[in-house]
VOPAGU-2260 file (C-alpha; in pm, 1 decimal, decimal comma):
REM VOPAGU-2260
SITE   aa  ch    i         X         Y         Z
SITE  UNK   A    0   -1753,7    2719,6      77,1
SITE  UNK   A    1   -1481,7    2469,4     178,8
SITE  UNK   A    2   -1123,7    2493,5      54,4
SITE  UNK   A    3   -1031,3    2222,0    -195,3
SITE  UNK   A    4    -784,8    2074,9      55,7
SITE  UNK   A    5   -1077,8    2015,7     293,7
SITE  UNK   A    6   -1237,8    1786,0      34,0
SITE  UNK   A    7    -950,3    1535,9      33,4
SITE  UNK   A    8    -983,3    1242,5     272,2
SITE  UNK   A    9    -693,9    1075,4     452,3
SITE  UNK   A   10    -707,7     765,1     669,4
SITE  UNK   A   11    -600,1     958,5     981,1
SITE  UNK   A   12    -853,6    1240,6     933,0
SITE  UNK   A   13   -1156,4    1055,6     793,4
SITE  UNK   A   14   -1479,8    1121,7     984,7
SITE  UNK   A   15   -1834,4     988,9     974,2
SITE  UNK   A   16   -1907,4     750,5     687,4
SITE  UNK   A   17   -1562,9     814,8     537,4
SITE  UNK   A   18   -1401,0     612,4     819,4
SITE  UNK   A   19   -1549,7     294,7     674,4
SITE  UNK   A   20   -1395,3     371,8     332,0
SITE  UNK   A   21   -1040,0     455,5     443,0
SITE  UNK   A   22    -889,1     106,1     410,8
SITE  UNK   A   23   -1010,1      48,6      55,4
SITE  UNK   A   24    -964,9     403,7     -79,3
SITE  UNK   A   25    -642,0     538,0      74,1
SITE  UNK   A   26    -348,2     490,0    -164,7
SITE  UNK   A   27     -60,7     274,1     -43,2
SITE  UNK   A   28     286,4     403,5    -131,7
SITE  UNK   A   29     575,6     156,3    -140,7
SITE  UNK   A   30     938,5     269,8    -161,7
SITE  UNK   A   31    1268,2      93,8     -81,1
SITE  UNK   A   32    1390,7     120,0     277,1
SITE  UNK   A   33    1714,4     284,5     163,4
SITE  UNK   A   34    1722,3     558,2    -101,3
SITE  UNK   A   35    2035,1     744,1    -213,5
SITE  UNK   A   36    2038,0    1093,4    -365,0
SITE  UNK   A   37    2058,1    1085,8    -743,2
SITE  UNK   A   38    2012,1     708,3    -770,0
SITE  UNK   A   39    1701,1     561,9    -939,0
SITE  UNK   A   40    1447,0     375,4    -726,1
SITE  UNK   A   41    1101,7     231,8    -785,0
SITE  UNK   A   42     782,1     368,3    -630,8
SITE  UNK   A   43     463,6     163,6    -633,5
SITE  UNK   A   44     120,5     306,9    -557,6
SITE  UNK   A   45    -191,9      95,8    -527,5
SITE  UNK   A   46    -547,1     133,5    -404,1
SITE  UNK   A   47    -768,2    -139,2    -272,6
SITE  UNK   A   48    -899,3    -393,0    -266,1
SITE  UNK   A   49   -1156,4    -183,3    -449,6
SITE  UNK   A   50   -1438,8    -252,6    -699,6
SITE  UNK   A   51   -1353,1    -192,6   -1064,2
SITE  UNK   A   52   -1685,7    -134,0   -1236,0
SITE  UNK   A   53   -1834,2     155,2   -1431,0
SITE  UNK   A   54   -2060,7     220,8   -1132,3
SITE  UNK   A   55   -1777,5     224,6    -873,7
SITE  UNK   A   56   -1405,4     245,0    -944,8
SITE  UNK   A   57   -1080,5     432,3    -891,4
SITE  UNK   A   58   -1056,8     657,9   -1196,3
SITE  UNK   A   59    -729,3     844,8   -1135,6
SITE  UNK   A   60    -406,7     826,0    -937,4
SITE  UNK   A   61    -168,1    1120,6    -907,3
SITE  UNK   A   62     176,7    1129,5    -749,0
SITE  UNK   A   63     340,4    1451,6    -626,4
SITE  UNK   A   64     670,1    1532,9    -457,9
SITE  UNK   A   65     720,2    1804,3    -196,5
SITE  UNK   A   66    1093,4    1870,8    -219,5
SITE  UNK   A   67    1260,9    2024,9      84,8
SITE  UNK   A   68    1410,9    2366,0       8,4
SITE  UNK   A   69    1218,7    2416,0    -317,6
SITE  UNK   A   70    1044,1    2755,5    -324,2
SITE  UNK   A   71     724,1    2628,0    -489,9
SITE  UNK   A   72     582,7    2283,6    -417,7
SITE  UNK   A   73     465,2    2024,3    -498,5
SITE  UNK   A   74     605,3    1882,5    -823,0
SITE  UNK   A   75     356,5    1663,6   -1011,8
SITE  UNK   A   76     540,4    1342,9   -1101,2
SITE  UNK   A   77     271,4    1136,8   -1273,5
SITE  UNK   A   78    -102,6    1124,7   -1337,2
SITE  UNK   A   79    -281,2     818,5   -1470,2
SITE  UNK   A   80    -645,2     792,9   -1572,3
SITE  UNK   A   81    -795,5     447,6   -1534,9
SITE  UNK   A   82   -1067,9     288,1   -1745,1
SITE  UNK   A   83   -1310,7      92,9   -1523,8
SITE  UNK   A   84   -1322,3    -277,7   -1592,1
SITE  UNK   A   85    -986,5    -271,6   -1771,2
SITE  UNK   A   86    -721,4     -94,5   -1563,7
SITE  UNK   A   87    -646,9    -181,8   -1202,3
SITE  UNK   A   88    -563,3     106,1    -963,8
SITE  UNK   A   89    -187,4      53,7    -949,4
SITE  UNK   A   90     111,8     241,4   -1082,7
SITE  UNK   A   91     486,5     194,2   -1081,5
SITE  UNK   A   92     740,1     465,4   -1159,0
SITE  UNK   A   93    1116,6     499,8   -1134,1
SITE  UNK   A   94    1230,6     820,3    -965,4
SITE  UNK   A   95    1565,3     986,8    -912,8
SITE  UNK   A   96    1555,4    1248,8    -637,8
SITE  UNK   A   97    1830,6    1485,2    -528,5
SITE  UNK   A   98    1674,5    1620,9    -208,3
SITE  UNK   A   99    1463,6    1472,2      71,8
SITE  UNK   A  100    1092,4    1547,0      90,6
SITE  UNK   A  101     750,7    1385,8      89,2
SITE  UNK   A  102     564,4    1183,0    -174,1
SITE  UNK   A  103     188,8    1245,7    -191,3
SITE  UNK   A  104     -45,5    1005,6    -369,0
SITE  UNK   A  105    -401,4    1111,9    -450,3
SITE  UNK   A  106    -662,9     861,5    -566,4
SITE  UNK   A  107   -1003,8     954,8    -705,7
SITE  UNK   A  108   -1301,5     721,5    -658,4
SITE  UNK   A  109   -1605,6     815,1    -865,4
SITE  UNK   A  110   -1833,8     750,1    -562,9
SITE  UNK   A  111   -1621,1     837,4    -261,0
SITE  UNK   A  112   -1404,4    1128,5    -375,0
SITE  UNK   A  113   -1035,6    1208,0    -328,0
SITE  UNK   A  114    -807,1    1016,3     -91,0
SITE  UNK   A  115    -451,8    1106,4       8,4
SITE  UNK   A  116    -148,4     921,9     143,1
SITE  UNK   A  117     200,4    1051,9     222,9
SITE  UNK   A  118     544,9     894,4     245,8
SITE  UNK   A  119     850,6    1076,6     373,9
SITE  UNK   A  120    1169,3    1032,4     171,4
SITE  UNK   A  121    1494,1    1055,0     367,3
SITE  UNK   A  122    1849,2     986,1     256,2
């Protein structure tokens, strides 16, 4: 039985048929080039272009933060559930971080599973 972590695809580790899905299923994380500790900044996460039908759509996006020096990681920052046909697979959140670390975005496609992206946060 595979570990749950083995069931999450990433663009750099996709194999077989999953390779053809990486571009349209891997979340894209956008952050400012310069971030200062304790100062608010905007994070945008999007998936696609991707179909948005009941038969095939991104149903959930989650954002986590792995904070350097924290004994237990990651911290779940936000989870959104998306209604096919109505909600596009995009989110925007304002964060205020005190320590460097890594943002992880997970997107769930009802046909093609879980997809991960990472973005390192440095000050």
